[in-house]
C-alpha positions in Angstrom: 51.1 49.4 -24.6 49.7 46.0 -24.0 46.0 45.8 -23.1 45.3 44.4 -19.7 43.0 41.3 -19.9 39.9 41.6 -17.7 39.3 38.9 -15.2 36.3 36.6 -16.1 34.2 37.9 -13.1 34.9 41.6 -13.6 33.6 42.1 -17.2 30.1 43.0 -18.3 28.8 39.5 -17.7 30.3 39.5 -14.1 28.6 42.8 -13.3 25.3 41.5 -14.6 25.6 38.3 -12.5 26.3 40.3 -9.3 23.5 42.7 -10.1 21.0 40.0 -10.6 22.0 38.0 -7.6 22.2 41.1 -5.5 18.6 41.9 -6.4 17.6 38.3 -5.5 19.5 38.6 -2.1 17.8 41.8 -1.3 14.4 40.4 -2.1 15.2 37.3 0.0 14.6 39.3 3.1 10.9 39.5 2.3 10.4 36.1 0.7 7.3 34.0 1.3 7.8 31.4 4.1 6.8 27.8 3.3 3.5 26.9 5.0 3.3 24.3 7.7 1.6 21.1 6.5 -1.6 20.1 8.3 -2.6 16.7 9.6 -0.7 13.5 8.9 -0.9 10.4 6.7 -4.2 8.5 7.1 -5.9 11.5 8.9 -8.6 13.7 7.5 -7.2 17.2 8.2 -9.6 20.0 9.1 -10.9 21.9 6.0 -9.8 25.3 7.5 -6.2 24.0 7.9 -6.2 22.6 4.4 -7.5 25.9 3.0 -4.8 27.9 4.8 -2.1 25.4 3.6 -3.2 25.6 0.0 -3.2 29.4 0.1 0.3 29.4 1.6 1.6 26.8 -0.8 0.4 28.6 -3.9 2.0 31.9 -2.6 5.2 30.0 -2.0 5.1 28.5 -5.5 4.7 31.9 -7.1 7.5 33.4 -5.0 10.0 30.5 -5.5 9.4 30.4 -9.3 10.2 34.1 -9.5 13.4 33.6 -7.5 14.4 30.5 -9.5 13.9 32.4 -12.8 16.1 35.2 -11.5 18.8 32.7 -10.4 18.5 31.0 -13.8 19.1 34.3 -15.6 22.1 35.0 -13.3 23.5 31.5 -13.9 23.3 31.9 -17.7 25.0 35.3 -17.5 27.9 33.8 -15.5 31.2 33.2 -17.3 31.1 29.5 -16.3 27.4 28.9 -16.6 27.8 25.1 -17.0 28.8 24.9 -13.4 25.4 26.1 -12.2 23.1 24.6 -14.9 22.7 21.1 -13.3 21.7 22.6 -9.9 19.3 25.1 -11.5 17.7 22.3 -13.5 17.4 20.1 -10.4 15.9 23.0 -8.3 13.3 23.7 -11.1 12.5 20.0 -11.2 11.8 19.8 -7.5 9.7 23.0 -7.8 7.7 21.5 -10.7 7.1 18.3 -8.6 5.6 20.5 -5.8 3.6 22.4 -8.4 2.1 19.2 -9.8 1.2 17.9 -6.4 -0.4 21.3 -5.6 -2.5 21.0 -8.7 -3.7 17.5 -7.6 -4.6 19.0 -4.2 -6.7 21.7 -5.9 -8.6 19.1 -7.9 -9.5 17.2 -4.8 -10.2 20.4 -2.9 -12.8 21.3 -5.5 -13.4 24.8 -4.2 -13.9 23.6 -0.6 -16.6 21.0 -1.4 -14.9 18.2 0.5 -16.1 15.5 2.8 -13.9 13.5 5.2 -13.0 11.1 2.4 -11.6 14.0 0.2 -9.8 15.5 3.2 -8.1 12.2 4.0 -7.1 12.0 0.3 -5.6 15.4 0.6 -3.6 14.4 3.7 -2.4 11.4 1.7 -1.3 13.8 -1.2 0.5 16.1 1.3 2.3 13.4 3.3 2.6 10.7 0.6 5.7 10.5 -1.6 6.5 13.0 -4.3 8.8 12.0 -7.2 11.3 14.9 -7.4 13.4 13.6 -10.3 13.9 10.4 -12.4 15.9 7.8 -10.5 15.7 9.6 -7.2 14.0 8.4 -4.0 10.6 10.1 -3.4 10.0 12.5 -0.5 6.9 14.0 1.0 5.5 17.3 -0.1 6.8 19.3 3.0 10.2 17.7 2.5 10.2 18.6 -1.2 9.4 22.2 -0.3 12.3 22.2 2.2 14.6 20.7 -0.3 13.7 23.3 -2.9 14.3 26.1 -0.4 17.7 24.6 0.4 18.6 24.5 -3.3 17.5 28.1 -3.8 19.6 29.2 -0.9 22.6 27.2 -2.1 22.4 28.6 -5.6 22.0 32.2 -4.3 25.1 31.7 -2.2 27.2 30.2 -5.0 26.2 32.8 -7.5 26.8 35.7 -5.1 30.3 34.4 -4.3 31.6 33.9 -7.8 35.1 32.2 -7.8 36.7 34.9 -9.8 35.3 38.0 -8.0 34.1 37.1 -4.5 36.0 37.3 -1.2 37.7 34.0 -0.5 37.4 34.3 3.2 33.6 34.7 3.0 33.4 31.8 0.6 35.4 29.6 3.0 33.1 30.7 5.8 30.1 29.5 3.7 31.8 26.2 3.1 32.4 25.7 6.8 28.8 26.5 7.6 27.5 24.0 5.0 29.8 21.4 6.4 28.4 21.9 9.9 24.9 21.6 8.6 25.9 18.4 6.7 27.6 16.9 9.7 24.5 17.4 11.8 22.5 15.6 9.2 25.1 12.8 8.9 24.9 11.9 12.6 25.1 8.1 12.9 25.9 7.5 9.3 29.5 6.2 9.3 30.0 6.4 5.5 28.7 10.0 5.3 30.7 11.0 8.3 33.9 9.7 6.6 33.0 11.6 3.4 32.5 14.8 5.3 35.7 14.4 7.2 37.6 14.2 3.9 35.8 17.4 2.7 36.6 19.1 6.1 40.3 18.2 5.6 40.3 19.7 2.1 38.7 22.9 3.5 41.3 23.2 6.2 44.1 22.8 3.6 42.6 25.5 1.4 42.1 27.8 4.4 45.8 27.4 5.3 46.9 27.9 1.7 44.7 31.0 1.3 46.1 32.5 4.6 49.6 32.2 3.0 48.3 34.2 0.0 47.9 31.3 -2.4 45.4 31.3 -5.2 42.7 28.8 -4.2 39.9 29.9 -6.6 39.8 26.6 -8.7 40.0 24.1 -5.8 37.6 26.2 -3.7 35.0 26.2 -6.5 35.2 22.4 -6.7 35.0 22.1 -2.9 31.9 24.3 -2.8 30.2 22.1 -5.4 31.1 18.9 -3.5 29.9 20.2 -0.2 26.7 21.5 -1.7 26.0 18.1 -3.3 26.9 16.3 0.0 24.5 18.5 1.9 21.7 17.9 -0.6 22.2 14.1 -0.7 22.2 14.0 3.1 18.9 16.0 3.2 17.4 13.5 0.9 18.7 10.6 2.9 17.3 12.0 6.2 14.0 12.6 4.4 14.0 8.9 3.3 14.8 7.7 6.8 11.9 9.7 8.2 9.6 8.6 5.5 10.6 4.9 6.2 10.0 5.4 9.9 6.5 6.7 9.3 5.8 4.0 6.8 6.9 1.3 9.3 4.7 2.8 12.0 1.7 2.8 9.6 2.4 -0.8 8.7 2.6 -1.8 12.4 -0.7 -0.1 13.1 -2.4 -1.8 10.1 -1.0 -5.2 11.1 -2.2 -4.7 14.7 -5.7 -3.6 13.5 -6.0 -6.7 11.2 -4.8 -9.0 13.9 -7.4 -7.6 16.3 -10.1 -8.6 13.8 -9.1 -12.3 13.8 -10.9 -13.4 17.1 -14.3 -12.0 16.1 -13.9 -13.4 12.6 -13.1 -16.9 14.0 -16.2 -16.7 16.2 -18.3 -15.7 13.2 -17.0 -18.6 11.2 -17.7 -21.1 14.0 -21.2 -19.8 14.4 -21.8 -20.0 10.6 -20.6 -23.6 10.6 -22.9 -24.5 13.5 -26.0 -22.8 12.2 -25.8 -23.2 8.4 -25.6 -26.4 6.4 -23.0 -26.3 3.6 -21.1 -23.3 5.1 -18.4 -21.4 3.1 -14.9 -22.8 3.2 -13.0 -19.5 3.4 -9.9 -19.6 5.6 -9.3 -16.9 8.2 -5.8 -15.5 7.5 -3.2 -15.5 10.4 -1.6 -12.0 10.3 1.2 -13.1 12.6 2.5 -15.4 9.9 3.7 -12.3 8.0 6.5 -11.9 10.5 8.0 -8.7 11.8 7.9 -5.5 9.9 11.1 -5.1 7.7 13.6 -2.3 8.3 14.5 -1.7 4.7 12.3 0.1 2.0 12.1 -2.8 -0.4 11.2 -5.3 2.3 8.7 -2.9 3.8 7.0 -2.3 0.4 6.6 -6.1 -0.1 5.3 -6.5 3.5 2.7 -3.8 2.9 1.6 -5.5 -0.3 1.1 -8.8 1.6 -0.7 -6.9 4.4 -3.1 -5.5 1.8 -3.7 -9.0 0.5 -4.4 -10.3 4.1 -6.8 -7.4 4.6 -8.7 -8.3 1.5 -8.8 -11.9 2.5 -10.2 -11.0 5.9 -12.9 -8.9 4.3 -13.8 -11.7 1.9 -14.1 -14.2 4.8 -16.2 -11.9 6.8 -18.6 -11.4 3.9 -18.7 -15.1 3.1 -19.6 -16.2 6.7 -22.0 -13.4 7.6 -24.1 -13.6 4.4 -25.8 -17.0 5.1 -26.6 -15.8 8.6 -28.1 -12.6 7.4 -30.1 -14.4 4.7 -31.5 -16.8 7.3 -32.7 -13.8 9.4 -34.2 -12.3 6.3 -36.1 -15.5 5.5 -37.6 -15.6 9.0 -38.8 -12.0 8.6 -40.3 -12.8 5.1 -42.0 -15.9 6.5 -43.6 -13.8 9.3 -44.8 -11.2 6.8 -46.3 -13.9 4.6 -48.1 -15.4 7.7 -49.7 -12.0 8.4 -50.7 -11.6 4.8 -52.3 -15.1 4.7 -54.2 -14.4 8.0 -55.6 -11.2 6.6 -56.9 -12.6 3.3 -58.1 -16.0 4.7 -55.6 -18.1 2.9 -54.3 -19.5 6.2 -57.5 -21.7 6.3 -56.3 -23.7 3.3 -54.6 -27.0 4.3 -52.2 -26.6 1.4 -51.1 -23.2 2.7 -50.8 -24.5 6.2 -48.7 -27.4 5.1 -46.5 -25.0 3.1 -46.1 -22.8 6.1 -45.1 -25.8 8.3 -42.5 -26.9 5.8 -41.0 -23.4 5.4 -40.9 -22.8 9.2 -39.2 -26.1 9.8 -36.6 -25.4 7.1 -35.9 -21.9 8.5 -35.7 -23.0 12.2 -33.7 -26.2 11.7 -30.1 -26.0 12.8 -28.0 -26.3 10.8 -30.2 -24.6 8.3 -30.1 -25.4 4.6 -30.4 -21.9 3.4 -31.1 -22.8 -0.3 -33.9 -25.1 0.7 -35.3 -22.6 3.2 -35.3 -19.9 0.5 -37.2 -22.1 -1.9 -39.9 -23.1 0.7 -40.4 -19.5 1.9 -40.8 -18.3 -1.7 -43.3 -21.1 -2.2 -45.3 -20.1 0.9 -45.3 -16.5 -0.1 -46.8 -17.5 -3.5 -49.5 -19.6 -1.8 -50.3 -16.9 0.8 -51.3 -14.3 -1.8 -55.0 -13.6 -2.0 -57.0 -15.4 -4.7 -58.7 -13.3 -7.4 -62.2 -12.4 -6.2 -61.5 -13.6 -2.7 -61.0 -11.6 0.5 -58.2 -9.1 -0.1 -57.9 -10.0 -3.7 -58.7 -8.2 -7.0 -62.4 -8.1 -8.1 
């Protein structure tokens, strides 16, 4: 009597896969929920919110690693493990990216010893971009957490509904649900909508074939993979668009802030040119010449780099024009202090000292002021105003 060959999903390996995934699905009911990220980019989030977020993120990392290890074991036990390996590796890669960023947050947190500077740095780490895999676009930390959760859910679904042993109707229902989610994400993206329409047409054909009793296991497995990849790619694309929108808003705010500094800096430069001889020649940058904020990522990154250069140029011009004015004010104060010293020790009676005072005072008060000459004359007067040895106020 010929021995009946067992189906690939019904042997010992298939039982082990279903048992492992079943345990993961039961545990999913009590899984740790991802924490809500505090603050926003450029804002120093409150320390209490950051502490709660770190606690929640570390609990989430431990929970998801346990689940990913269980799914990895289940995938390796499957009869066609190579179908699941890329997605398991990708999910683990995203998890590791979140883990690395959490470690960076813990270093800055330093056990709670944080000032506003450290808290703003932590907000930057939370809402800044996280590299989830080589060659892929970066997403923020909350988006990476959401992406990891979506991959875990997709892997759990695919492993629970093995092509050789699961109910086809339930699997088709899962495909339709994934398509609905993907279509919501693809709103306004013509290319993605067309791609999903083709997948929807294939699902309808497979549903019709299955309803007539046809074997759709192979095509359905391929469709599940394509739909899962489409949904994942759309999640990343949506995340990129949101990140780009936030980056454009930040660039607009920075440009507006720099442009608002220009009038005061022009006034400072004009005052320095009136009151100081040989003033600096720094140009005051015109922020409006950068043009509008670009819509694309590459153009926006280049625009932000130019914006940073303009900000540094504004800082340099402000320092250059304010320093001569500040030094002139300091020289006036030093001259007054030296006059008081000379009056106290009797040196103001000396014709030489009085002549030096008149020269220094004239140099300081003349407009435009030669700051270098005034400095030299004030230093000369300070030297002459010192008490003589053995004289009044001097050493004996």
